[in-house]
C-alpha positions in Angstrom: -0.1 0.0 -0.3 1.5 3.4 -1.3 0.1 5.3 2.1 2.1 3.0 4.5 5.1 2.8 2.3 5.6 6.1 2.5 5.4 6.5 5.6 7.8 4.0 6.7 10.6 5.9 4.2 9.3 9.3 6.2 10.2 7.2 9.7 13.3 5.6 8.8 14.4 9.2 7.6 12.9 10.7 11.1 15.0 8.1 12.8 18.3 9.6 11.6 17.5 12.7 12.7 15.7 12.7 16.2 19.2 12.1 18.3 20.5 15.2 16.9 17.5 17.6 17.0 14.4 18.4 18.6 11.5 16.5 18.5 9.3 19.7 18.5 11.2 21.5 16.4 11.5 18.3 13.7 7.6 18.1 14.0 7.1 21.8 13.3 9.9 20.9 9.8 7.9 18.4 9.1 4.3 20.3 9.2 6.1 23.0 7.1 7.5 20.5 4.5 3.9 19.1 4.0 2.2 22.8 4.0 4.7 23.7 1.2 4.4 20.6 -0.4 0.5 20.7 -0.7 0.1 24.5 -1.3 2.4 24.5 -3.8 0.6 21.8 -5.7 -2.6 23.6 -5.5 -0.8 27.2 -6.9 -1.8 28.8 -3.7 -0.3 32.5 -4.3 1.5 33.9 -1.2 2.6 30.4 0.6 5.9 32.0 1.5 3.5 34.7 4.0 1.3 31.8 4.7 4.1 29.6 6.3 6.2 32.9 7.3 5.1 31.7 11.4 5.7 28.3 11.1 8.7 28.6 8.9 10.5 30.1 12.2 9.7 27.5 14.3 12.5 25.5 13.1 16.2 26.2 12.4 17.0 26.9 8.6 19.9 23.8 8.8 16.5 21.0 10.3 14.4 23.1 7.2 17.1 22.4 4.6 17.8 18.7 5.7 14.0 18.1 6.2 13.4 19.2 2.7 15.9 17.3 0.8 15.4 13.9 2.6 11.5 14.3 3.5 10.0 16.2 0.1 10.1 13.2 -1.8 8.6 10.5 0.5 6.0 13.5 1.6 4.7 13.6 -1.7 4.1 10.4 -2.5 2.0 10.4 1.0 0.1 13.2 0.3 -0.5 11.6 -3.1 -1.2 8.4 -2.2 -3.2 9.9 0.9 -5.8 11.2 -1.6 -6.3 8.9 -3.6 -7.2 6.3 -1.2 -9.7 8.8 0.6 -11.6 9.6 -3.1 -11.8 5.8 -3.3 -13.5 6.3 0.0 -17.0 4.8 -1.2 -15.3 1.6 -2.1 -13.6 1.1 0.9 -16.2 2.2 3.7 -16.9 -1.9 4.4 -13.7 -2.5 5.1 -10.8 0.2 5.9 -13.2 2.3 7.6 -14.3 -1.1 9.6 -12.8 -1.0 13.4 -13.7 -4.8 13.3 -12.1 -5.5 9.5 -8.8 -3.1 10.8 -8.0 -5.3 14.0 -8.8 -8.2 11.8 -5.6 -7.2 9.4 -3.5 -5.8 12.4 -4.0 -9.6 13.8 -2.2 -10.8 10.5 0.6 -9.1 11.6 0.9 -9.2 15.8 -2.0 -12.0 17.7 -1.7 -10.2 20.6 0.0 -7.4 22.6 0.5 -6.2 25.9 -0.9 -2.3 25.9 -3.0 -0.7 23.5 -3.0 3.3 23.3 -5.6 5.0 21.7 -5.3 8.6 20.4 -7.4 11.2 19.6 -6.9 13.9 16.8 -3.1 12.2 16.7 -2.1 12.6 12.9 0.1 11.0 10.8 3.0 13.2 11.1 2.7 13.1 15.0 2.6 9.7 14.3 6.1 9.8 12.3 8.2 11.6 15.0 7.4 9.2 17.4 7.8 6.0 15.6 11.3 7.8 14.8 12.3 8.8 18.2 11.4 5.3 19.2 13.5 3.8 16.6 16.3 5.9 17.7 16.1 4.7 21.3 16.1 1.3 20.2 12.9 0.1 19.8 11.5 -1.9 17.1 8.4 -0.6 14.9 6.0 -2.2 12.8 4.1 -0.9 10.2 1.7 -3.1 9.5 -0.2 -2.7 5.7 -3.2 -1.4 6.9 -5.1 2.3 7.3 -7.9 3.4 9.0 -10.2 5.5 7.5 -12.2 7.6 8.8 -14.8 9.3 6.0 -16.1 12.1 8.4 -13.1 12.9 10.3 -15.0 12.8 13.5 -14.6 10.6 17.2 -17.8 9.5 16.5 -17.6 7.3 13.7 -15.2 5.3 15.5 -16.7 4.6 18.2 -20.8 4.7 16.8 -19.1 1.1 15.7 -19.2 -0.1 19.6 -22.4 1.3 20.4 -24.5 4.7 20.5 -23.3 5.3 24.1 -18.9 4.2 23.1 -16.7 6.6 24.4 -12.9 6.7 22.6 -11.8 4.7 26.2 -14.2 1.5 25.3 -12.7 1.1 22.0 -9.0 0.7 23.8 -11.1 -1.9 25.8 -12.7 -3.3 23.2 -9.4 -3.5 21.1 -7.4 -4.8 24.4 -9.4 -7.4 25.0 -9.1 -8.7 21.3 -5.9 -8.5 21.2 -5.3 -9.7 24.9 -3.4 -7.0 25.9 -2.9 -6.4 29.9 -3.0 -2.4 29.7 -5.6 0.2 27.9 -4.9 4.2 27.6 -6.4 6.9 25.5 -5.3 10.2 25.5 -6.9 13.4 24.3 -3.6 15.8 24.1 -3.8 16.7 20.6 -7.7 17.1 20.5 -7.7 19.6 22.9 -5.1 21.7 21.4 -7.0 21.3 17.9 -9.7 22.6 19.7 -8.5 25.1 22.2 -6.0 26.9 19.5 -6.7 25.3 16.4 -8.7 27.9 14.8 -6.1 30.5 16.0 -3.3 29.5 13.3 -1.3 26.7 12.7 1.6 28.5 13.9 -0.1 28.3 17.3 -1.3 24.9 16.6 2.3 23.8 16.5 3.7 25.9 18.9 1.1 24.4 21.7 1.8 20.7 20.8 4.5 19.3 22.8 5.5 15.9 20.6 8.4 15.1 22.6 6.1 14.6 25.6 3.7 12.0 23.7 7.1 10.6 22.5 8.2 10.1 26.0 4.7 8.6 27.5 4.6 6.3 24.2 8.2 5.2 25.4 6.8 4.3 29.0 4.2 2.3 28.2 6.1 0.4 25.4 9.1 -0.3 27.6 6.3 -2.2 29.7 5.7 -4.7 26.6 4.1 -4.4 22.9 2.3 -1.8 22.9 -0.5 -0.9 19.7 -1.1 2.7 18.7 -3.9 3.8 16.6 -5.8 7.0 16.3 -9.6 7.5 15.9 -8.8 10.4 12.8 -6.3 13.2 12.8 -6.9 16.8 11.6 -7.3 19.0 8.5 -5.4 22.2 7.7 -7.4 24.4 6.2 -6.7 27.8 4.3 -8.8 30.7 5.0 -8.7 32.4 1.6 -10.7 35.8 3.1 -8.2 36.3 5.8 -5.2 34.1 3.8 -4.4 32.2 7.2 -4.0 28.7 8.0 -6.1 27.0 10.4 -6.6 23.5 12.5 -9.5 21.9 13.0 -10.8 18.1 12.1 -13.7 16.8 10.8 -14.0 19.9 8.2 -16.9 20.0 5.6 -15.5 20.5 2.3 -17.5 23.0 0.0 -17.9 26.2 2.7 -17.3 29.4 0.8 -13.7 31.1 1.5 -12.1 27.8 2.7 -9.8 24.8 1.2 -8.5 21.9 2.7 -4.9 22.1 2.6 -4.1 18.6 3.7 -7.2 16.4 5.0 -5.3 14.5 8.1 -8.7 13.9 9.7 -9.5 11.3 7.6 -6.7 8.7 7.9 -5.1 7.3 10.5 -2.1 4.8 10.6 -1.4 1.8 13.3 1.7 1.2 14.6 2.7 -1.4 16.7 5.8 -1.3 18.9 8.4 -3.3 20.6 10.9 -3.3 23.1 14.4 -3.9 21.6 
């Protein structure tokens, strides 16, 4: 699957950078790069102005390294994701089904010790976390599967376990399927999407401490094999009227004056972590 292949490549490159650069600056450089690629692809004028604040959050040498090493796989990830999402009508009974995705995951690993469910963790944060863990000696496995959330909302996933279910209930269910001893749920990223996302992508990037996330995952994974899964990611949206980029999820396309630049809220990548 092209989406997964591109993510694996991204993780390998991030692994090579994680021990030399601050994870938060690396995360911001990745956000900058994927937006620069996507805006250029759309032919958006004035993207330098749009990205000026985000650009200032990582050192020039790191941005240059990320551009040189990650521009191609980031571009492949964007193109493969868009192609997959355009065909979502054909995959609603498969990639959008939690049970179907879990069945495919069990083809890779039959049991894990822990399950961690994140609310709104996008593939960008996942790549940084996975690269960091690999640099720390953990083995990371990305199965040949993605989870499609066609509306980019938590309730699309929780509804599959019943109308009153929560994300923690989903984590518990997955833990049961995979015989996991522990299960955890984090709303860290989602809280920042809702609290500062509409202020702009720069404010959002400043507010997300990816090192904190990576170290929390490392702490859990140190106790045994761990499955990481997200219910959705987030969208980065261009407000054409005021010319700025905001962060949200479940954005409905077609709203006048707005355009989705990166539809990351509709795709989630499973990650399995083993102690080295």
